[in-house]
C-alpha positions as CSV (number, residue, x, y, z in Angstrom):
1,X,-0.1,0.2,0.0
2,X,1.2,3.4,-0.8
3,X,0.3,6.2,0.9
4,X,0.4,10.0,0.7
5,X,1.9,11.9,4.0
6,X,2.7,15.4,5.0
7,X,5.3,15.8,7.6
8,X,4.4,18.9,10.1
9,X,6.3,20.3,13.3
10,X,4.5,22.2,15.8
11,X,7.3,24.0,17.9
12,X,9.2,21.2,17.5
13,X,6.7,18.6,18.1
14,X,6.6,16.6,14.8
15,X,3.9,14.7,13.0
16,X,3.2,12.7,10.3
17,X,-0.3,13.9,8.7
18,X,-2.4,11.5,6.6
19,X,-5.9,12.8,5.0
20,X,-8.0,9.9,5.8
21,X,-11.2,12.2,4.8
22,X,-12.0,8.8,2.3
23,X,-11.7,6.3,5.4
24,X,-9.7,4.0,2.8
25,X,-6.5,4.0,5.1
26,X,-6.0,1.2,7.8
27,X,-2.9,1.2,10.0
28,X,-1.8,-1.1,12.2
29,X,-0.3,-0.5,15.5
30,X,3.1,-2.0,14.3
31,X,2.7,0.0,11.1
32,X,2.3,3.1,13.0
33,X,5.1,2.4,14.9
34,X,7.4,1.8,12.1
35,X,6.5,4.9,10.2
36,X,7.5,7.1,13.2
37,X,10.3,5.4,14.0
38,X,13.4,7.4,13.7
39,X,16.4,6.4,11.5
40,X,14.6,3.2,10.1
41,X,10.8,5.4,8.9
42,X,9.6,8.8,8.4
43,X,10.3,10.0,12.4
44,X,8.0,11.3,14.3
45,X,6.4,12.0,17.9
46,X,3.0,10.7,16.4
47,X,0.8,10.0,13.3
48,X,-2.3,11.8,12.8
49,X,-5.1,11.0,10.6
50,X,-7.3,13.8,9.5
51,X,-10.9,11.7,9.0
52,X,-14.2,13.3,8.4
53,X,-16.7,14.3,11.0
54,X,-20.7,14.6,11.1
55,X,-20.6,17.6,13.3
56,X,-17.5,19.2,12.8
57,X,-15.0,20.1,9.9
58,X,-13.0,17.3,10.6
59,X,-11.9,14.7,13.1
60,X,-8.2,14.3,14.5
61,X,-7.4,10.6,14.9
62,X,-4.0,10.7,17.0
63,X,-1.3,8.3,17.7
64,X,1.7,8.1,19.6
65,X,4.4,6.9,18.0
66,X,4.4,3.5,20.0
67,X,1.7,2.9,17.5
68,X,-1.4,3.2,20.1
69,X,-4.4,5.7,20.2
70,X,-3.2,8.8,22.4
71,X,-5.0,11.3,24.4
72,X,-5.1,14.9,23.4
73,X,-2.2,16.4,21.7
74,X,-2.0,20.2,21.7
75,X,0.6,20.6,19.3
76,X,-0.8,17.7,17.1
77,X,-4.1,19.6,17.2
78,X,-2.6,22.9,15.7
79,X,-0.7,21.2,13.2
80,X,-4.2,19.1,12.2
81,X,-5.7,22.5,11.6
82,X,-2.5,24.0,10.0
83,X,-2.9,20.6,7.5
84,X,-6.6,21.5,7.1
85,X,-6.0,24.9,6.2
86,X,-3.0,23.9,3.7
87,X,-4.9,21.4,2.3
88,X,-8.2,23.3,1.2
89,X,-10.4,22.1,4.0
90,X,-12.8,24.8,3.7
91,X,-12.3,27.2,6.8
92,X,-14.7,29.5,8.7
93,X,-14.7,33.2,7.9
94,X,-12.2,33.9,10.3
95,X,-10.0,31.5,9.1
96,X,-11.2,28.9,12.1
97,X,-11.8,25.5,12.3
98,X,-13.9,23.2,14.8
99,X,-12.6,19.6,15.0
100,X,-13.3,16.7,17.3
101,X,-10.3,14.4,19.1
102,X,-11.2,11.9,21.5
103,X,-15.2,12.8,21.7
104,X,-14.5,16.5,22.4
105,X,-14.8,19.5,20.1
106,X,-12.0,21.9,19.8
107,X,-11.6,25.4,18.0
108,X,-8.8,26.5,16.3
109,X,-8.1,29.8,14.2
110,X,-4.9,30.2,11.7
111,X,-3.8,33.9,13.1
112,X,-1.0,34.5,10.7
113,X,1.2,32.3,8.6
114,X,2.5,29.2,10.0
115,X,1.1,30.0,13.4
116,X,-2.0,28.5,14.7
117,X,-4.2,29.2,18.2
118,X,-6.0,26.5,19.8
119,X,-8.9,26.4,22.5
120,X,-7.9,23.6,25.2
121,X,-10.3,22.1,27.4
122,X,-10.3,23.3,30.7
123,X,-8.3,21.5,33.3
124,X,-9.2,19.1,36.4
125,X,-7.6,16.7,38.6
126,X,-5.4,19.0,40.4
127,X,-3.4,17.2,42.9
128,X,-0.3,19.0,45.2
129,X,2.7,17.8,46.5
130,X,3.4,14.5,45.5
131,X,6.7,13.0,46.6
132,X,7.9,10.7,43.9
133,X,11.5,9.5,43.0
134,X,13.0,12.3,45.2
135,X,10.9,14.8,43.4
136,X,8.1,17.1,44.8
137,X,5.4,16.7,41.9
138,X,2.0,18.0,41.0
139,X,-0.3,16.7,38.6
140,X,-3.1,17.9,36.4
141,X,-5.0,16.7,33.5
142,X,-5.2,19.2,30.4
143,X,-6.8,16.6,27.9
144,X,-3.6,14.4,29.0
145,X,-2.4,13.6,32.3
146,X,0.6,15.4,33.5
147,X,3.0,15.5,36.5
148,X,4.9,19.0,37.3
149,X,8.2,19.1,39.3
150,X,10.0,22.5,39.7
151,X,13.9,22.7,39.3
152,X,16.3,25.5,39.5
153,X,18.5,24.5,36.7
154,X,16.6,22.6,33.6
155,X,19.7,21.8,31.9
156,X,21.1,19.7,34.7
157,X,17.6,17.6,34.9
158,X,18.0,14.1,33.7
159,X,14.9,14.3,31.5
160,X,14.7,10.7,30.3
161,X,16.0,8.7,33.3
162,X,14.1,10.5,35.7
163,X,10.9,11.3,33.7
164,X,10.9,7.3,32.7
165,X,10.6,6.7,36.5
166,X,7.5,8.9,37.0
167,X,5.9,8.0,34.2
168,X,5.5,4.6,35.2
169,X,4.9,5.1,38.8
170,X,1.3,3.5,38.2
171,X,0.7,3.2,41.7
172,X,0.1,7.3,42.1
173,X,-1.0,7.5,38.3
174,X,-3.0,4.7,37.2
175,X,-2.8,5.4,33.2
176,X,1.1,6.6,33.6
177,X,1.5,10.1,32.9
178,X,3.4,12.8,31.1
179,X,7.0,14.5,33.4
180,X,7.2,17.9,33.1
181,X,10.5,19.8,34.3
182,X,9.3,23.4,34.9
183,X,12.1,26.4,35.5
184,X,10.2,29.6,36.3
185,X,12.0,32.7,34.7
186,X,9.9,35.7,35.1
187,X,6.3,36.3,36.3
188,X,4.9,35.9,32.9
189,X,7.2,33.4,31.6
190,X,8.4,29.8,31.8
191,X,11.1,27.2,30.5
192,X,9.8,23.6,30.2
193,X,11.2,19.9,29.3
194,X,8.9,17.2,29.0
195,X,9.4,13.5,29.1
196,X,6.2,12.2,26.7
197,X,4.1,9.0,27.7
198,X,3.5,6.9,24.4
199,X,6.7,8.5,22.8
200,X,8.6,7.2,25.9
201,X,11.5,9.8,25.4
202,X,12.2,13.5,25.9
203,X,10.2,15.5,22.9
204,X,11.4,18.9,21.6
205,X,7.8,20.3,22.4
206,X,4.4,19.8,24.2
207,X,1.6,21.5,23.8
208,X,-0.7,20.1,26.6
209,X,2.5,20.2,29.0
210,X,2.9,23.6,28.0
211,X,-0.6,24.2,29.1
212,X,-0.5,22.4,32.6
213,X,2.7,24.2,33.3
214,X,1.3,27.5,32.9
215,X,-2.0,26.1,34.6
216,X,-0.3,25.0,37.4
217,X,2.2,27.4,38.0
218,X,-0.5,29.6,38.3
219,X,-2.4,27.7,40.4
220,X,0.7,27.5,43.0
221,X,1.3,31.0,42.8
222,X,4.5,30.9,41.3
223,X,3.5,32.9,37.9
224,X,0.8,35.9,38.1
225,X,0.2,36.6,34.5
226,X,-2.6,34.8,32.4
227,X,-0.4,35.4,29.3
228,X,2.6,33.2,29.6
229,X,5.3,32.4,27.5
230,X,6.7,29.0,27.4
231,X,10.3,28.2,26.2
232,X,10.4,24.9,25.0
233,X,13.6,22.5,24.2
234,X,13.4,23.2,20.2
235,X,14.1,26.9,21.0
236,X,10.6,27.8,20.2
237,X,8.2,29.2,21.9
238,X,4.4,28.6,22.8
239,X,1.9,31.3,24.6
240,X,-0.9,30.2,26.9
241,X,-3.7,32.6,27.5
242,X,-6.3,31.7,30.3
243,X,-9.2,33.3,32.0
244,X,-8.8,33.5,36.0
245,X,-11.0,30.5,36.4
246,X,-9.5,28.6,33.8
247,X,-12.5,27.9,31.9
248,X,-11.1,29.6,28.6
249,X,-7.7,28.1,27.8
250,X,-5.7,28.8,24.5
251,X,-2.4,27.3,23.5
252,X,-0.9,29.6,20.3
253,X,2.4,28.8,18.4
254,X,4.0,27.9,15.1
255,X,2.8,24.8,12.8
256,X,4.7,24.6,9.6
257,X,5.1,21.7,6.9
258,X,8.6,20.3,7.3
259,X,8.0,18.1,3.7
260,X,5.4,15.9,1.9
261,X,6.0,12.5,0.3
262,X,4.9,8.8,-0.5
263,X,5.8,6.0,1.4
264,X,5.0,2.2,0.5
265,X,3.7,0.4,3.4
266,X,4.2,-3.7,3.6
């Protein structure tokens, strides 16, 4: 089977995006894992199938690079919207889309060239002061579960080693968790490194992780602004805006096409 794909990057989070609006493409977990493998496949943090929706402009069917269907991916959602825009899927008058992912509707706006703003779900499942693997962690769900811990020097953190240990503490996080290490840099900015569940490695950016870091930091009084710049591992930055009661949350950042191609899947 030969399929066409587009490789996109959302602030360093990279995705294989496939137009499956005709629902003719069926990929196994092993095939997705092989496509996402770096070195032997296309290479990506995840794979997105853009599919039809009976209620909205399209549906985002997201899989992590381990081949299994994932929870919400913020940067993936922004990339899916940019893919829709560049693929000619009709947008509303304000260059916006409404799409569904994991049964939830999301709004996305093309705010400028290669920049997408995404309305996220309101957070829930706040937990404070959890002692894990020698770290004090906090947890929050922003469409995906996240553990948050604060450090004084982000560059010295062993993200893959420590992130792996915390991610697999299923006695505390029943379905595992993403793990975020945060350094507060000002009242309206922070830096983040993330170990992603489903990728099982540090990624260059994580959208739901950036949102989780900002909202938890505001909840704990570590930042005071409701518009926060988040510096990610890739060197890009994301912006998180939210209302004081956190019922409205927006994630804005770059989304761009890296390349397009065809690949034969056996």
